TIGUPA-913249 format. One record per residue (C-alpha): residue in three letters; residue number from 0; x, y, z. Coordinates in nm, 4 decimals, padded with zeros to 6 digits. Each point is the difference from the previous one (the first is absolute). Example, Ala and Ser with C-alpha at 12.3 -4.5 7.8 and 13.67 -1.06 7.14 Angstrom:
! residues 2
> ALA 0 01.2300 -00.4500 00.7800
> SER 1 00.1370 00.3440 -00.0660
//
This chain:
! residues 390
> MET 0 -00.0311 00.0000 00.0293
> SER 1 00.1925 00.3408 -00.1466
> HIS 2 -00.1298 00.3528 00.0350
> ALA 3 -00.1084 00.2070 -00.2704
> PRO 4 00.2764 00.1964 -00.1643
> GLY 5 00.0664 00.3748 00.0470
> GLN 6 00.0417 00.1344 00.3432
> PRO 7 00.2567 -00.1751 00.1890
> PHE 8 -00.1665 -00.2439 00.2728
> LEU 9 -00.0493 00.1171 00.3260
> PRO 10 00.1604 -00.1881 00.2799
> PHE 11 -00.2114 -00.0835 00.3072
> ALA 12 00.3050 00.1155 00.2233
> LEU 13 00.2772 00.2170 -00.0115
> PRO 14 00.2946 00.0961 00.2104
> GLU 15 00.0366 00.3772 00.0182
> ILE 16 00.3812 00.0336 00.0955
> GLY 17 00.1724 00.3615 -00.0183
> GLU 18 00.3531 00.1208 -00.0654
> ASP 19 00.0417 00.0455 00.3607
> GLU 20 -00.0446 -00.3721 00.0603
> ILE 21 00.2553 -00.0838 -00.2652
> VAL 22 00.2407 00.2374 00.1280
> GLU 23 -00.0201 -00.1703 00.3192
> VAL 24 00.0058 -00.3757 -00.1051
> ILE 25 00.3199 00.1101 -00.2036
> ASP 26 00.1612 00.2008 00.3134
> THR 27 -00.0790 -00.3438 00.2044
> LEU 28 00.1791 -00.2098 -00.3036
> ARG 29 00.3124 00.1965 00.0330
> SER 30 00.0050 00.0281 00.3867
> GLY 31 00.0944 -00.3885 -00.0273
> TRP 32 -00.2440 -00.0411 00.2615
> ILE 33 -00.2968 -00.1813 -00.2400
> THR 34 -00.2123 -00.2000 00.2865
> THR 35 -00.1166 00.0396 00.3358
> GLY 36 00.1424 00.3196 00.1534
> PRO 37 -00.0177 00.3659 00.0394
> LYS 38 -00.2197 00.0567 -00.2302
> ALA 39 -00.2676 -00.2508 00.0965
> ARG 40 00.0502 00.1082 00.3537
> ARG 41 -00.0991 00.3605 -00.0976
> PHE 42 -00.2452 -00.1324 -00.1932
> GLU 43 -00.1463 -00.1591 00.2915
> ALA 44 00.0353 00.3341 00.2378
> ASP 45 -00.1896 00.2031 -00.2919
> PHE 46 -00.2937 -00.2458 -00.0051
> THR 47 -00.0446 00.0083 00.3705
> ALA 48 00.0340 00.3965 -00.0765
> PHE 49 -00.3036 -00.0089 -00.2530
> LEU 50 -00.2299 -00.1909 00.2200
> GLY 51 00.0954 00.2540 00.2569
> ASP 52 -00.0079 -00.1870 00.3411
> PRO 53 00.3824 -00.0548 00.1096
> SER 54 -00.1522 -00.2781 00.2435
> LEU 55 00.0113 -00.2057 -00.3181
> GLN 56 00.2920 -00.2043 -00.1173
> SER 57 00.0127 -00.0974 -00.4154
> ILE 58 00.1825 -00.3076 -00.0951
> ALA 59 00.1060 -00.0069 -00.3380
> VAL 60 -00.0333 -00.3299 -00.2038
> ASN 61 -00.0226 -00.1172 -00.3400
> SER 62 -00.3717 -00.0639 -00.0818
> ALA 63 -00.2858 00.0719 00.2204
> THR 64 -00.0644 -00.4153 -00.0033
> ALA 65 00.3301 -00.0280 00.1699
> GLY 66 -00.1064 00.2952 00.2387
> LEU 67 -00.3605 -00.1888 00.1147
> HIS 68 00.2004 -00.3260 00.0149
> LEU 69 00.2553 00.2116 00.2687
> ALA 70 -00.2714 00.1423 00.1601
> LEU 71 -00.2433 -00.2887 00.1006
> GLU 72 00.3496 -00.2268 00.0361
> GLY 73 00.0646 00.2930 00.3071
> LEU 74 -00.2897 -00.0296 00.1238
> GLY 75 00.0223 -00.3524 00.0827
> ILE 76 -00.2413 -00.1572 -00.2710
> GLY 77 00.0658 -00.4128 -00.0353
> PRO 78 -00.1451 -00.3327 -00.0766
> GLY 79 -00.3404 -00.0259 00.1560
> ASP 80 -00.0703 00.3992 00.0014
> GLU 81 -00.2671 00.1281 -00.2569
> VAL 82 00.0001 00.3186 -00.1311
> ILE 83 -00.2793 00.2030 -00.1580
> THR 84 00.0059 00.1789 -00.3259
> THR 85 -00.2300 00.0325 -00.3244
> THR 86 -00.0389 -00.1895 -00.2705
> HIS 87 00.0245 00.2886 -00.2269
> THR 88 00.3735 00.0679 -00.0282
> PHE 89 00.3237 -00.0978 -00.1351
> THR 90 00.1239 -00.3202 00.1000
> ALA 91 00.2914 00.1449 00.1800
> THR 92 -00.2575 00.1011 00.2879
> ALA 93 -00.0528 -00.3525 00.0525
> GLU 94 00.3250 -00.1933 -00.0729
> VAL 95 00.2148 00.1964 00.2562
> VAL 96 -00.2742 -00.1760 00.3096
> ARG 97 00.0987 -00.3687 -00.2175
> TYR 98 00.3343 00.1062 00.0021
> LEU 99 00.0062 -00.0488 00.3520
> GLY 100 -00.1859 -00.3124 00.0311
> ALA 101 -00.3524 00.1669 00.1363
> ASP 102 -00.3087 00.0054 -00.1456
> VAL 103 -00.1816 00.2466 -00.1793
> LYS 104 -00.3788 00.1075 00.0089
> LEU 105 -00.1551 00.1901 -00.2947
> VAL 106 -00.2983 00.2112 00.0528
> ASP 107 -00.2182 00.1903 -00.2428
> ILE 108 -00.0199 00.3572 -00.0670
> ASP 109 -00.2251 00.2566 00.0293
> PRO 110 -00.1181 00.0438 -00.3382
> ALA 111 -00.0246 00.4025 00.0330
> THR 112 00.3855 00.0596 00.0859
> LEU 113 00.1408 -00.3160 -00.1240
> CYS 114 00.1830 -00.0011 00.3303
> ILE 115 -00.0015 -00.3052 00.2335
> ASP 116 -00.3614 -00.0237 00.1731
> LEU 117 00.0565 00.0665 00.3748
> ALA 118 -00.3194 -00.1695 00.0995
> GLN 119 00.1202 -00.3131 -00.1339
> VAL 120 00.3706 00.0347 00.1411
> GLU 121 -00.1596 00.0161 00.3572
> ALA 122 -00.2385 -00.3149 -00.0900
> ALA 123 00.3015 -00.2010 -00.1421
> ILE 124 00.2333 00.0568 00.3512
> GLY 125 00.0546 -00.3215 00.1445
> PRO 126 00.2316 -00.1624 00.2832
> ARG 127 00.3177 -00.0453 -00.2806
> THR 128 -00.0956 00.3621 -00.0927
> LYS 129 00.3336 00.2290 00.0550
> ALA 130 00.0120 00.2583 -00.2567
> ILE 131 -00.1932 00.2308 -00.2556
> MET 132 00.1138 00.1478 -00.3301
> PRO 133 -00.1980 00.2355 -00.1571
> VAL 134 00.0616 00.1104 -00.3389
> HIS 135 -00.0502 00.3517 -00.1050
> TYR 136 -00.1386 -00.0799 -00.3486
> ALA 137 00.1001 00.1935 -00.2959
> GLY 138 00.1119 00.2984 00.2601
> LEU 139 -00.3201 00.0404 00.1877
> ALA 140 00.0344 -00.0276 00.3579
> VAL 141 -00.1559 -00.3170 00.2365
> ASP 142 -00.1956 00.1779 00.2775
> MET 143 00.3445 -00.0780 00.2238
> PRO 144 -00.2130 00.1397 00.3109
> ALA 145 -00.2110 -00.2595 -00.0525
> VAL 146 00.2318 -00.2663 -00.0764
> LEU 147 00.2033 00.1067 00.3058
> ALA 148 -00.2842 -00.0581 00.2605
> ILE 149 -00.0592 -00.3360 -00.0987
> ALA 150 00.3509 -00.0640 00.0753
> GLY 151 -00.0105 00.1657 00.2961
> ARG 152 -00.3265 -00.2471 00.1090
> HIS 153 00.1627 -00.3285 -00.1473
> GLY 154 00.3705 00.0635 00.1097
> LEU 155 00.1252 00.0183 -00.3301
> LYS 156 00.2964 00.1148 -00.2136
> VAL 157 -00.0917 00.2158 -00.3292
> VAL 158 00.2476 00.0487 -00.2760
> GLU 159 -00.1258 00.2103 -00.2858
> ASP 160 00.0731 -00.1034 -00.3314
> ALA 161 00.0607 00.4012 -00.1483
> ALA 162 00.1410 -00.1255 -00.3393
> HIS 163 -00.2473 00.2496 -00.1579
> ALA 164 -00.0587 00.2740 00.2281
> LEU 165 00.3099 00.2529 -00.0112
> PRO 166 -00.1241 00.2536 00.1117
> THR 167 -00.3644 -00.0661 00.0957
> THR 168 -00.1374 00.1293 00.2799
> ARG 169 -00.3271 -00.0926 00.2654
> GLY 170 -00.1321 00.2686 00.1881
> GLY 171 00.2695 00.2147 -00.0422
> GLN 172 00.2402 -00.2190 00.1148
> LEU 173 00.2631 -00.1805 -00.2393
> VAL 174 00.0528 -00.3647 -00.0969
> GLY 175 00.3008 -00.1059 00.1915
> THR 176 -00.0883 00.1872 00.3020
> PHE 177 -00.2606 -00.1884 00.1654
> GLU 178 00.0356 -00.2280 00.3394
> SER 179 00.0218 -00.3395 -00.2049
> ASP 180 00.2996 -00.2162 00.0740
> ALA 181 00.1319 00.0841 -00.3646
> THR 182 -00.0535 00.1846 -00.3177
> VAL 183 00.1511 -00.1226 -00.3521
> PHE 184 00.0397 00.1712 -00.3096
> SER 185 00.0834 -00.1039 -00.3497
> PHE 186 00.2651 00.1999 -00.2424
> TYR 187 -00.0513 -00.2696 -00.2657
> ALA 188 00.0314 00.1686 -00.3736
> ASN 189 -00.3526 00.0602 -00.0526
> LYS 190 -00.0920 00.1535 00.3633
> THR 191 -00.0637 00.3592 00.1117
> MET 192 00.3599 00.0509 00.0398
> THR 193 00.2973 -00.2366 -00.1105
> THR 194 00.3415 -00.1606 00.1008
> GLY 195 -00.0661 -00.2084 -00.3069
> GLU 196 -00.0412 -00.2977 00.2332
> GLY 197 -00.0391 00.0686 00.4180
> GLY 198 -00.1828 00.0452 00.3355
> MET 199 -00.0080 00.2058 00.2716
> LEU 200 -00.1033 -00.1594 00.3294
> VAL 201 -00.1205 00.2769 00.2852
> THR 202 -00.0456 -00.1346 00.3505
> ARG 203 00.0216 00.1918 00.3586
> ASP 204 00.0562 -00.3619 00.1588
> GLU 205 00.3727 00.0173 00.0792
> ALA 206 00.0252 -00.3520 00.0687
> LEU 207 -00.1314 -00.0550 -00.3492
> ALA 208 00.1874 00.2350 -00.1908
> ARG 209 00.3193 -00.1194 00.1753
> ARG 210 -00.0813 -00.3465 -00.1327
> ALA 211 -00.1017 00.0670 -00.3279
> ARG 212 00.3357 00.2126 -00.0267
> ILE 213 00.1896 -00.3124 00.1102
> MET 214 -00.1937 -00.2665 -00.2503
> ARG 215 -00.0070 00.2246 -00.3362
> LEU 216 00.3743 -00.0873 -00.0094
> HIS 217 00.0720 -00.3682 00.1284
> GLY 218 -00.0660 00.0512 00.3759
> MET 219 00.2876 00.1783 00.0302
> SER 220 00.1055 00.2068 00.3232
> ARG 221 00.1342 00.2584 -00.2482
> ASP 222 -00.0721 00.1170 -00.3175
> ALA 223 00.2863 00.0036 -00.2789
> PHE 224 -00.0185 00.4343 00.0414
> ASP 225 00.0891 00.0013 00.3393
> ARG 226 00.2901 -00.2727 -00.0887
> PHE 227 00.1356 00.1765 -00.2781
> THR 228 -00.0135 00.3478 00.0910
> ALA 229 00.1580 -00.0449 00.3348
> THR 230 00.3363 00.1774 00.0497
> VAL 231 00.1399 -00.2780 00.2570
> PRO 232 00.0077 -00.3346 -00.1289
> SER 233 -00.3729 -00.1570 00.0455
> TRP 234 -00.0305 -00.3253 -00.2320
> TYR 235 -00.1670 -00.1873 00.2829
> TYR 236 -00.3547 -00.1055 00.0221
> GLU 237 -00.2303 -00.2478 00.1086
> ILE 238 -00.2743 -00.1605 -00.1129
> VAL 239 -00.3320 00.0027 00.2227
> ALA 240 -00.2346 -00.1533 -00.2508
> PRO 241 -00.0707 -00.1782 -00.2903
> GLY 242 -00.0896 00.3283 -00.2012
> PHE 243 -00.1046 00.1161 -00.3673
> LYS 244 00.2033 00.1835 -00.2402
> TYR 245 -00.2400 00.2899 -00.0221
> ASN 246 00.1915 00.3323 -00.0096
> LEU 247 -00.0736 00.2785 -00.2134
> THR 248 00.2917 00.1089 -00.1999
> ASP 249 00.1523 00.3854 -00.0348
> ILE 250 -00.0571 -00.0254 -00.3593
> ALA 251 -00.3828 -00.0256 00.0905
> ALA 252 00.0277 00.2274 00.2588
> ALA 253 00.1274 00.2476 -00.1920
> LEU 254 -00.3251 00.0011 -00.1993
> GLY 255 -00.2165 -00.0045 00.3204
> LEU 256 00.1946 00.3147 00.1292
> HIS 257 -00.1396 00.2451 -00.3080
> GLN 258 -00.3497 -00.2218 -00.1021
> LEU 259 -00.0867 00.0691 00.4265
> LYS 260 00.0745 00.3886 -00.0670
> ARG 261 -00.2946 -00.0268 -00.3017
> ALA 262 -00.2404 -00.2143 00.1645
> GLN 263 -00.2308 00.2438 00.1223
> GLY 264 -00.0062 00.1481 -00.3548
> PHE 265 00.0010 -00.3440 -00.1453
> GLN 266 -00.3240 -00.0223 00.1834
> GLN 267 -00.2008 00.3158 -00.0995
> ARG 268 00.0631 -00.0910 -00.3913
> ARG 269 -00.1196 -00.3440 00.0372
> ALA 270 -00.3178 00.1600 00.2235
> GLN 271 -00.0379 00.2275 -00.2992
> ILE 272 -00.0412 -00.2760 -00.2555
> ALA 273 -00.2442 -00.1956 00.2415
> ALA 274 -00.1915 00.2981 00.0000
> GLN 275 00.0064 00.0570 -00.3667
> TYR 276 -00.1261 -00.3594 -00.0663
> ASP 277 -00.2464 00.0199 00.2506
> ALA 278 -00.1682 00.2997 -00.1541
> ALA 279 00.0445 -00.1435 -00.3726
> PHE 280 -00.1662 -00.3269 00.1365
> ALA 281 -00.2823 00.1343 00.1695
> GLY 282 -00.3235 -00.1583 -00.1509
> LEU 283 00.1490 -00.2996 -00.1468
> PRO 284 -00.0554 -00.3455 00.0983
> LEU 285 00.2834 -00.0108 00.2065
> VAL 286 00.0853 -00.0045 00.3892
> THR 287 00.2837 00.2845 00.0816
> PRO 288 00.2523 -00.1003 00.2744
> PRO 289 -00.1122 00.1022 00.3261
> GLN 290 00.1062 00.3018 00.1543
> PRO 291 00.1557 00.1232 00.3408
> ALA 292 -00.1996 00.1628 00.2268
> ALA 293 -00.0119 00.3922 -00.0073
> GLY 294 00.3807 00.1589 00.0526
> ASP 295 00.1730 -00.3475 00.0056
> GLN 296 00.2560 -00.1143 -00.2886
> HIS 297 -00.0230 -00.3151 -00.2311
> ALA 298 00.3150 -00.0613 -00.1503
> TRP 299 -00.1581 -00.1241 -00.3092
> HIS 300 00.2902 -00.2891 -00.0651
> LEU 301 -00.3083 -00.1386 -00.1578
> TYR 302 -00.2947 00.1311 -00.2245
> ALA 303 -00.2310 -00.3161 00.0233
> LEU 304 -00.3182 00.0252 -00.2029
> ARG 305 -00.2613 -00.2368 00.0243
> LEU 306 -00.2481 -00.0791 -00.3149
> GLY 307 -00.3458 00.0650 00.1031
> ASP 308 -00.3188 -00.2331 -00.0585
> GLU 309 -00.0979 00.1642 -00.2934
> ALA 310 00.3727 00.0191 -00.1806
> GLY 311 -00.0898 -00.2674 -00.2102
> ILE 312 00.3404 -00.1042 -00.0691
> GLU 313 00.1922 -00.2797 00.1970
> ARG 314 00.2829 00.1293 00.1963
> ASP 315 00.2762 -00.2018 -00.1854
> ARG 316 -00.1467 00.1128 -00.3578
> PHE 317 -00.0056 00.4021 00.1690
> ILE 318 00.3887 -00.0226 00.0458
> GLU 319 00.0918 -00.1808 -00.3160
> ALA 320 -00.2070 00.2555 -00.1935
> LEU 321 00.1692 00.2542 00.2038
> PHE 322 00.3085 -00.1821 -00.0843
> GLU 323 -00.0563 00.0115 -00.3988
> ARG 324 -00.0252 00.4081 00.0525
> GLY 325 00.3209 -00.0153 00.1391
> ILE 326 -00.0799 00.0549 00.3634
> GLY 327 00.1734 -00.2157 00.2964
> CYS 328 -00.2184 -00.1381 00.2544
> SER 329 00.0376 -00.2482 00.2803
> VAL 330 -00.2343 -00.1829 00.2736
> HIS 331 00.0623 00.0571 00.3638
> TYR 332 -00.0302 -00.2962 00.0856
> ILE 333 -00.0733 -00.3765 -00.0306
> PRO 334 -00.0912 -00.0489 00.3096
> LEU 335 00.1695 -00.2293 00.1990
> HIS 336 -00.3237 -00.2620 00.0557
> LEU 337 00.0650 -00.0198 -00.3915
> HIS 338 00.3738 -00.1146 -00.0162
> PRO 339 00.0623 -00.4254 00.0363
> TYR 340 00.2450 00.0750 00.2723
> TRP 341 -00.2167 00.1540 00.2273
> ARG 342 -00.3428 -00.1120 -00.0920
> ASP 343 00.1596 -00.4055 00.0444
> ARG 344 00.1661 00.0781 00.3113
> TYR 345 -00.3191 00.1461 00.1881
> GLY 346 -00.2480 -00.1425 -00.2337
> LEU 347 -00.1391 00.3588 -00.1047
> GLN 348 -00.2963 00.0471 -00.2475
> PRO 349 -00.1460 00.3517 -00.1622
> GLY 350 -00.2909 -00.0476 00.1752
> GLN 351 00.1622 00.0472 00.3747
> PHE 352 00.1096 00.3464 -00.1457
> PRO 353 -00.2619 00.1455 -00.2293
> HIS 354 00.1167 00.3848 00.0337
> SER 355 00.3151 -00.1019 -00.1168
> GLN 356 -00.0814 -00.2113 -00.2886
> GLN 357 -00.2774 00.2227 -00.0838
> ALA 358 00.2492 00.3165 -00.0249
> TYR 359 00.2849 -00.2332 -00.1715
> GLU 360 -00.2630 -00.1278 -00.2633
> ARG 361 -00.0410 00.4104 -00.0740
> LEU 362 00.3191 00.1614 00.0904
> VAL 363 00.2067 00.1738 -00.2361
> SER 364 00.3172 00.2473 00.0825
> LEU 365 00.0968 00.2516 -00.2223
> PRO 366 00.2993 00.2269 -00.0941
> ILE 367 00.0655 00.2087 00.2945
> TYR 368 00.3584 00.1607 00.0291
> THR 369 00.1449 00.3159 00.0151
> ARG 370 00.1802 -00.0292 -00.3325
> MET 371 -00.3506 -00.0110 -00.1652
> ASP 372 -00.0525 00.3469 -00.1692
> ASP 373 -00.3546 00.1577 -00.0232
> ALA 374 -00.0614 -00.1491 -00.3835
> ASP 375 00.1460 -00.3325 00.1809
> VAL 376 -00.3174 00.0080 00.2177
> GLU 377 -00.2525 00.1319 -00.2806
> ARG 378 00.1358 -00.3185 -00.2166
> VAL 379 -00.0773 -00.2405 00.2877
> VAL 380 -00.3674 00.1595 00.0695
> GLN 381 -00.0752 00.0029 -00.4117
> ALA 382 00.1067 -00.3672 -00.0037
> VAL 383 -00.1966 -00.0983 00.3011
> ARG 384 -00.3109 00.1765 -00.1666
> ALA 385 00.0279 -00.1289 -00.3145
> VAL 386 00.0618 -00.3497 00.1390
> LEU 387 -00.3543 00.0459 00.2125
> ARG 388 -00.1768 00.1177 -00.3228
> GLY 389 00.1138 -00.3110 -00.1674
//
């Protein structure tokens, strides 16, 4: 299947890398310190400053998946434990639970927000439940005060999957600054800011931060940066646990230093595109994405539309037709209960997750990124209209 000739293909996502990032990466390459070192440290400090709460510690890692794994490991999640999360997410949210030998308990979403259904979270809590992992879907915040209230009543840990949620607010408070045990952000190539691959684990828990720092680099008592920059011989270290290889390189952190400075500007442009889409699609047989509460900020990592009952076209055909018109799209997500591993391990059926199932069958994520200009947005709008006209 190829798209019509004429205009170039508009991809689903593209990062915006500026001259400052390029200069910083070159500086890193010339410095001789290309793995985890001074720039990763600076990036961590800048990230904490960005969140605006000095009681937080930011720990740079090579992916959000690594950050989620380290958070759960540091909280002592292990065999026999159960962690509740939503079926409507990428597999990374759930697979990290299995890395630790614990089990996942999947629940449905709220059909209005597409975020985890908190009534179902409470109903799913059992004697083995140790933690809740809410997912801030598409960049819209989960009701964190409500999650924390549930966790408080039942003595559970909370790890936020904030891969989509930089910078997102709920009740005027930035995601990352709530009283959860840990929050994990993603800097993957298509995210609201990027380091190519990378992530950040944020926590107020001193013991968790210390454990995560050790476990992200082989369980070593001192990291290489400390050992190799000391002015007296300091080759000695001790392995205190069987750790992982989860450190973020200075090459990646160099990108992050400047992407972070632009994060609020990036969000403003994404919000502008979302508003252009919302206005253009009003009155069409489409369900536009849920909006944040008045005064709150949506990160707009995704613009996830749903086809309405009167759309007159199947979702898969809708995506093909947009592709034929040169527009890249995606689907977020094929819910976990439909994947062979999760389905078979836990004996899951679509009927157990009606809201996620129905959303999935109608969802289409349209391009939304800062390198799109108004003409690109208009191209997408016209293509959607043309496809719906059939």
